[in-house]
N, C-alpha and C positions, 0 to 999 in steps of 0.2 A: 499089702499096704501101699506099695508103689502104684498099683492099679487104681486105687482110690484117688491118688494125687493126679492122675492123668485125666480124670473126668472132672471138669471144672464144677459142674452143677453138684456132683456128689460131695466134693470136699468143702464147698462153700455151704451146702445144706448141713453137713455134719458140724461144721464150725458154728453155724447159727444155732443149731439145736443145743450144742454144748453150752453156748453162751446164755441161751434162754433158761436152761435147766440150772445153771450155776447160781444165779441170783437167789431163787427160792431156797436152794440147798444151803447157801451161806446164811441166809436170814434165819431159817429154821434152826440150823445148827448153832447159831449165835444166841438165839433167844431161849427157846424151850426144848429143842430136840437134843438128841445125843451128840456128843462132841465129834464123832467121825463124820457126821453130815457136813460140818463146816469144812473139814479137810477134803471131802469128796467134791464139794462145791468149789473150793479153791483150785483143786486139780482140774475140774471141768472148765473153769474160767481160764486157767493157764493154757490148757490144750486147745480150747476153742479160739483163743487169741493168737496162738502160735501156728495154727494150721495154714492160713493164707501166706504168711511170710516164708514159712518152710517150703511151701510149694514153689514159690518164686525162686528161692535159693537153689532148690534141688533140680527143678525142671525148666527154669527160666520163665519169662513172661509169656502169657498165652498169645498165640498167633492171632493177629487181627485180620478181619476179612475186608477191611476198608483199605483204600489206596490213599497214601499221603500225597500232598500237593507236589512234593519234590519228585515222587515217582511218576506222577502224571507229566511233569515237565520233561522228564527223561524219555518218555515214550515216543515212539515214531507215530506219525499221523495215522498210519494204517492200523495201529493197535488201539486207537481210541474208538470206542463204540458210540454211535449216535451223534457223531460230529460230521460236519461237512468239510 
């Protein structure tokens, strides 16, 4: 399960799929379907909504590939590419 949280595309895709599946399950379970569909939809909604915050709490924010302005200010001139 931890390996899933390390791959950003995988856990965000799983979260999106759970959220998309949750709403029809809740709707069908509420109106015409069997009662457990409502509970499965509610569980899928809760899990899909909690996956991204849990990933940030467990593994921290994803590493960014961009350089912030304060990091550029701290760099030596020889470290800056494409400048004169």
